[in-house]
N, C-alpha and C positions, 0 to 999 in steps of 0.2 A: 432589708438593706439598712445599713447604719450610716447616718450623715449628721450634719449640724442642725440643731433645733432652730437656729436663727434663720435657716432657709425657709421656714414655714411661718415666721413671725409676720404679723400684720400690725404695724405701728407699735404701740406700747402694750397691746393686749397680750396676755400670756398664751403660750402655745399649749393647747389642751389635747388630751387623748381623744381619738375618734377620727372621723373623716376630716381631711384637711379643710381649712376654712375657704380655700380657693382650689379649683380643679388643678391638679398637679400631674405632670407627666415625667416619667423617669426613663432615661436612656441607659441601657445595659448592653455591654459587649460591643461598643462602638467607639473607636479612638478617633475617627474622623466624622464629625457631626454632619458633614455634607454628604456622607455616604448612606447606604441602606443596610449595613450589616447590623447584627445584634437584634435587640428588642426595644420597642417603644411602648412602655406600659404605664397604666394609670396607677397612682398611689391611692389605695382605697382606705387606709387608716394609718394613723401615726401614734406612736407611744413615746412621749418625751421623757428624758431622764430627769429626775427631780432636781438635781443640783449641778448638772453639767450641760454644756451646749451640745447636746447629743439627742438624737431621736431615731427610733426604729420605725421603718416604713414598710408596711405590708403592701405588696404589689398585687395587681389584679389577676395575674397569672403566674404560676410557678415556673421557674426557669431551670432547665435541666442541661443546657448545653454551654453554659458559661461557668467555669470553675471559680468558686468564691475564694477570697483570701481569708485565711484563718487568723484568729486573734493571737497576738503575741503572748507567749507563756512566761516571759521574764520582764521585769520592770525596765524602763529606759534608764540610762545613766548619763550623767553630765559628760560632755565630750564625745559622745557617740554620734556617728554620722548616719543620717537617715535620708530617704528619698521622699520628696513631696511631689504629688502630681495634681493637676487640675486643668480646667478650661478657662481660667480667669484671664484678666487683662495682662498684657506683658509690657515691656518698655516701649514697644513699637506698634502694638495692635490693641484696639479697643475690645473687640469680641472675636477672639481666635476660635476657629472651628476644629482645631486639632488638639489632642491631649498633649500637654508638655510637662516636663519634670525637671527637677534640679536637686542637688544635694544640699542638706542643711545640717548644721551641728547643733546639738543640744547644749544650751547655755546653763540651764538649771532645771531641776525636776521638783515639782510640788506634788501634793497628795493626789490631785485630780488633773493636773495639767503639766505641760512642758513648754519652756520658752526656746525658740529656735532662732538661729541666725544663719544667713547664707554661708555655705562652706566654700563658695567660689565667687569670683567677681561677677556682679550682676544678678546673682540669685536672689529672688524676692518673691513674696506672696502678695497677690493683688486682689482687687474686687473680682468676685466670680470664682475664687478658689476656695471659699468657705465650704465646708462639707466634704472636701477632698481628703484622700487617705494620706497618712504619714506611714511609710513602710520601712521595714527592716529586712535586709537580705540575710537570711539564716541558712547558710550553706547552700545557696542557690534557690531557696524557697522563700518567697515574699511572705511576710506576716504583718498584720495591722497593729501598729503601736498606738496611734492617735488619729484624731480627726481635726482638720484645720478649723480654726475658729476666728481669730482676729489677727490683724497685721497693721503695722505702721505704714506700709505700702511705699517704703522708700524705693525710688527708681521706677515706679509704675507710671505708665503713660498718663500725663496730665496732673501728676502729683508733685508737690514741692517739699514734702516732708523729708527731713534729714535724719530723723531717728530710724533706727534699724530694728529688725526682729519681728517675730510673730509668736502667737500662742496657739497651742493645739490641746485638745482635751484627750486625756489618756483613756484607753480602752482595755489595757492589758489586765486590769483587775475587775472587769465587768462580765466575766463568763457566767457567773451565777445570775446576775440581773438579766442578761440577754436570754439565758435559759428559761428564766421565769416568764419573761415577756413573750417568748416565742412558743411557750406551751400553748397548745391549741384548745384546751378546755379550761374555762374559768367558772368557778362555782362560788356563789354568794350564799350566806346563811345568816340566821339570827339565833343568838344564844338565849337562854331562859331569862337573862337579866336585860335583854333588849339590845345588847351590843351586836354589831355586825361582824361577820367573818368573811374571809376570802381565801380561796385555794386555787392553785394552778397545777394542772395535770397534763402530762404529755400522753396523748391518747394511744399512740403506737406501742409504748412500753408500759404505760400505767404508772410511770414515775411521778411522785408528788414533788413538784418543783418548789412550791412555796406555800406557806400558810400565814394568815394575818388575823388579828383581832383588833377591833377598834377600841379606843379607850372610853368613848362616849356611847350612850345608848340612843335608840331611835326616839325615845321620849313618849312612846305609847306602847300598848300591848298589841303585838302583831297577831294577825289571824291567817293571812295567806300572802304569798309573794310570787313574783314572776320577773325574771331578768329580761330586759329588752335588748341591751347591748353592753359593751364593755364598761360603760360608765352610767348606766341608767337601770334602776331597779324599781318596780312597783311593789308596794307593801300596803296591805289593808290593815286596819285596826279592828279590835273587837267591838269598838263603838261604831264601826261601819264607814269610816273615812278612808278613801283611797289617797295614798301618799306617793309622791315621786321622790325617790332617793337618788340624788346625784353624787356619784363617786368622784371626789376631788383629788384623791391620792391613794396609792396602794402601799406605800412604804414611808410613813405609817398609813394605815387604812383610815381615811377621813371621808366625810360626806356632809351633805346638806339635805334637809328634809323640807318638801313643799307639799302641804295639804292641797288636794285637788277638789274633791267633792264627796258627798256622802252617799248612802244607799247601798253599801257593800257588806252589811253585817251578816247577810245570809249566805255569802259565798265563802267556803272554807278551803277550797282547792283551786289553784290557778296555774296556768302555764301559757307561754307565748311561743309561737311557731317561727318567729323571725321574718315573717312575710306580711305582717300587718294584722294578724288575728290573735287576739287575747281571749283565752278560754277560762271560764269559771264554772264551778259546780255549786249549785244551791244545796246546802246541807240537808234541809228538811225533805226535799223532793227528789234529789239526785238529778235535777234539771241541768242540762249543759247549756250555757249561754256563751255566745261569741260576740266580742266587741271588735269593730274595725278601727284601727288606729291610723292616723294620717301624719304622724310625726314620730321621730325617734326619741324626742324628749317631750312627751305630750303634756299639754295643759288640759283643762276640762273640756275645751272645745274640740280637742283632737280625738275624743271618743265619739266619732261622728254618728255611729248607729250600732245597734245591737240586734242580735237574732237569737231567739230561743230555739235551740236545735231540737230538743226533746228530752224526755225523761229516760230512766233506765241506766244512768251512768253511776251505778253504785260501786265506785272504785275507791280503793284505800289511798292510793297515790296516783298522780298523773304527771306526765311530761309530754313534750311534743318532739317527735323525731324528724319532723319535716313539715312542709307546707300543707296545712289542712289535715294534719294527722295528730292523733293522741295515742299514747301508750299508757296503759293502766293495769294495776294488779287488783285482784279481788281477794277477800278474806278466805275464800275456799281454796286458794292456791293457784288460780288461773292467771295467766298473763294475756291481756287482751289488746288488740290493735284496732284502731278506729280510723276510718276515712270520713271526714266531716265535709258535707256539701252545703247544707243550709237547713231549711225546714220544709215541711210538706213532703211531696214525692221524692224518694231517694234522699232523704235528709242526711242519712249517714249509713255506713255499712261497717261491719265488724268481723273480726276473725280471732280465733283463739290460737296464740302462739305456743302456749304451754298449758296443760291441764292441771299440773301439780307443781309444787316447789316454789311458788312465789307468794306465799301467805305472809312470810316474815318481813319483807321490806316495808319500811315506814316512809321511805322517799324513793322515787324513781327520777333519774336525770338522764337526758339525752341531748347533746348539742347538735345531733344530726349525724349523717354519714353512717348510720347503723351502729353507732357507739352508744351503749347503755351502761348506766351505773345504778346500783341498788344499795341503799343504806339500810342495814338491819337494825333490829332493836338493841343490839349490844354495841352499836357504834362502828361496826365494820362496813367498809365500802368495797363492794365487789364490782368487777367490770366484765362486760360482755361485748361481743361484736356480732351483729346480724349482717350476714353477707349480702342480703337483699332485704332491706327493711320494708319494702313496698309490696312484697309478694304474698303477704297474708299467711306465711308459713313460718313456724319456729324451728323447723328441722335444720336450718342453717345457722342457728345462733350458737356461737362459740362461747364457752364459759372459761374464765381464767381463775377457777376456784383456788388453785395453788399459788396464785400470784395476784392477790387483791391489791387495790391501791393502798389500803391500810387495814389492819385487823382491829384497831380501836381508834377512838378519838373523835369520831364524827357524831357528836352529841348535841348538835343544834336542834332547836325545836322545829325548824323548817330550813329547807335548802332549795336553791334554784340555780340552774345552769344557764350561761349565756348561749343562745342558739347560734349555730353557724348559719348566717343569713346568706341567701342567694340573691340573684338578680333575675329580672325578666330578660331572657336572652332571645334575640331575634336575628335570624339570618336573612339576607336579601340577595337578589341577583339583579344585575344591571344589563341593559340591552347589549353592551359590549362584551358580556361574558364574565365580568369581574364579580367577585363575591364580596358581600359586606357583612359586618357583624356589629350589632349594637346591644349593649347591656345597660339596663337602667334599674334604679331602685324601685321595687314595687310599692313601697310606702310613700316616698316623696316624689317619685317620677324623675329624679335627677339622673342624667346619663353618667355612667361610670366608664364605659368603653364605647368608642365609635371609630371603626376602622374599616378600610377598604383594601382588598388584596391588590397587589401589583400584577399578579398573574391572572390569566383569563381561563375560563373553563374549556375553551377551544370549540365551543358551539354556542348557538343561540338558545338560551334557556326558555322553557315554557311554563313549567310547574315545579314546585319543590316541597319536600316534607322533611322535617327534622326528627330523626329517630332518637338521638341522645346527644350529649354535649359535644361529641366529636364526629358525628355521622349524619350526613344529609343526603337524601335522594333527590336527584334533579333529572328532569326529562328535557329532551330537545324538541324543537319545533318539528323535527322529522319523526318523532315517536320513539326515540331511543332513551333507555333508562341508564343512568350512571350513579355510582356511589362516590360521594366526596368525603374524604377523611380530613378533618381539621387537625393540623399538626402544631399550630401556633395561633394565638389570638392577637398578639401585638408584637410584631406586625402579623396581619392575618395571612396565614400560609396553609396550604392544603395539598393533598394529592387526590387524584381521582382515578378510578379504575381505567386502565388503558383500553380495555375492551368494554363495550356496553354490557350491562347485566342482561338486558333483554330488549327486543324490539316490540312494536305494537302498542307502546304506551302513549296513546294519543290523547291522554286526559288533559282537560283544560285546567284542572286544579287537583292538588294532592294534599292530604293532611294525615297526620299520625296521632293517635289518641293516647300514646304512652302506655297502652295496655295490650299491645300486640296486634292492633288493627290499623291497617293502612287503607284509607278511603280515597277514591278517585272519582271525579266527575268527568264524564266524557259525553259532550253534547247534552242531551236531556236524561242520560242514564247515570246511576250511582252504583259503584262497585266497591267491594271490600276484599282485602287480601289479609292473610295472616302472616305476620313477620315473625320468623322463628329464630333469628339470630340478631345480635346487636349490630353486626356488620354483614349484611347480606352479600354473598359472593356469587350465588347461583340462583336465579329467579325461580327455577323449577323446584328447588328444595327449600329455599329460604324465604320465598314470597309465595305462599301456597294458598289453597282454598279460595280461589277466585270465585266470588259470589256476586251475582247481580242483585243488588238491593231493590232497585227499581229501574225498569227499562224506559220509563218516560216520566215527565213531570218534574225533572230535576234541572231545569234551566235556571242557573244561578248567576249572580254577579260576583259573589265572593263565597268562600267556604273556609271554616276553621273547625276545630274540635275543642270541646270544653271539658271533656272527661271521657271515661270509658263508655264507648258506644254512643256518645253524644256529639251532635253536629250543630253548628250555628251558621246561618247563611243570610245573605241579603238578596233580594230580587229586584227587578227593574221597576216595579210599581211602588217601591219604598218600604216594603215590609221587612222586618227582622224576624227570621223563622228559626225555631229550635226543633231539632229532630232527636228522637231516641230510637236507635237501631238495635233490635234484638237479633233477629235472624233474617234470612232472605224473605222478602215480601212481608216482613213483620216489623213495622215501624210506626211511630206516631209522630205527629207534628203539632206545633202550637205557634201562634203569632205572638211574639213578644212586643212588637210595635207594628202598627198598620201603616204608618207614614214616617218619612224623615230619614230613611236609610238607603235611598237610592243615590247613585253617583259616586260610589266608593269603589276603589280599585283593589283593595285588599282588606282582609279582616283576620286578625290573629288573636289567639288566647293561649296563655300558658296553663290555664285552669284557675281554680279558686274564684271563679266568677269575674275575673278581670278580662275585659274585652278591649281591643284597640282597633280602630278603623282608620284607614288611610284614604284621603280624598285625592282628587285629581291634581292638586297642587303639591302633593307630597307631605301634607300635614297629618300627623298621627294624633288622635284624640282618644282618651281613655274613658272607660265606663266600668261600673261595678254592679254586678248582679248578686245580691246577698244570698239568693237561693236559686242557683242557675238551673236546677232540674225540676222546678215546680211548674213549668209551663206557663208562667205569668211574667209579664214585664213590668208589673206595678212596682217592683222593688229594684228596677234598673234605673240607675242615675249616672249622670256624668261624674267622672272621678278624675278631678283635675288638680292633683297636688303639683307644686312647682316643678316645671320641667317636663311634664307628661306631654303636653301639646307642643310639638316641634315640627319643623319642616325638614325637607331633604331626604325623606324616606323613599327607598327604592320601590318600583312598581310591583315586584314579586317579593312577598315576605313570608316567613315561616317561623313560628315561635317554638322554642324548646318546651315540651310539656313538663309541668311540675312533676308528674308521676313517672317520668323516664328514669331509668337506672341502668348503668351508673351515670352520675352527673358530677363531673369534676369542677363545676363552676361554683359550688357551694363551699364556704369556708367558715 
């Protein structure tokens, strides 16, 4: 979405790229603000234009049912009549709730702006109209010429100004800038002379939208780098100092460098997964080390803890294709995929995606979503798409060998891609049958989306399990199982199967592990089902292999899953229990805590060692287990970045597993 940069200004502070400084909501497709049509969406990130009062706003959810207005293809001309729309003050209303419009004539045209004056008596632009569109009618098709910026406000309610006119910022010449900013892959690099580089790529087509080189160097010899977000890169020096590089501009490419702390001389490969985990490999031993970050612009204190995962990571290049995952190539030509859990038992697992053909790449890059890039020794950048990056198989990797991003020119000594970061997504149900959805940042805990449906399920819910980003299973108090398909997040809308999928689902709790296993607690029994489709339609074929894991001893207060075949529970005596389920009657259990975990109504985990518990007051509190499968709670600690602890959470909650695929919440 394109609007005015001044809408996001806080005092005299400059508007910077990244998350808005204040929580911001965007209304789309609604001409009457008192109604419920259209979408109410959170602004997740902004990209200000360097020299115009314009900003691009990324929304929390893609919109497919509102037709966007295209950019004007010809420049505005003096004397031309345009239409200006907005929700700002009028001559008679302070805060109108309906969209209004008027005709304005262009007085004069400058290189970046136009001056407007009302084309009819009473036409004026007032407070609240900034950021609104200035439109041209091109043979019945509206096109965007400019964005409202400032006005003298003559004739506006409460104003005595006699000067007339307004200024709007042109957009007709910004197609290249918008194309660059909306490219969904951003790659930073370092040249041999220490200068920084930047490139923007459109993942769907592989088009290279922009390239930049800084005029200044980092000021030190780089050894490894990892990109955290659109304006933050971590770079280590050969002397062993970790530096935070803050990107201050892209055109031209400018930055500042902040030394953080030393001790990094042994790590020569780094990558970041976008969910708080920074990975580094020690050159001499091929030891993989994981650091947990608690800020998007970390200082030394934000590197709260690290875990040595293990040795055996003799990889030529590494990247992270998703939360807790690493992709790497080996000099013998193999392409390897790793799932990182922690240390000790089940510290990590690995699969070979290809046995040959991957010896040449000197850099691997993945923003997520199954998108891979490989930089070869000659400076060629190839692109690939893995249709399911979490299945451990390379049979579905598509190669675009005939259509690389570039055949030459990628000669940086190191490269790093901005990861597509996701959120912790939690669905909930209320006693009145309404559904809720909350998404928050796994690093900071800040809520990005919090919404409740207007519609109801049509029954009293008892248990629920989230299969993927748009599919939830919900049972009724009468034992019926329904599938709920999410069609919109803001506002939260859904459809549910008209007929129940099955009866007899008297489970007190349901959870899904993201790997095909649905677990259900019924009384003191635990059962497991195999989910064979992303959207089960027939329980007899799509929810199969009903297995009784245990017929007794499973009396629990809460239940969640932390990974493939792993359950986490609380019991009434205050214990926190972890279970590893292999086959029927084959499971092990360990106490992570002996006291302090009673009195909670819900426990959820997306994976990655993040646990969230809800108390009877509706307060959600976060915890981090750095090695969730080691059977020990000694590394479990409260994880309370700003915003994690909050109230108002529903009694029945279910988290989207990080390992679920597809997941359209990641961008």
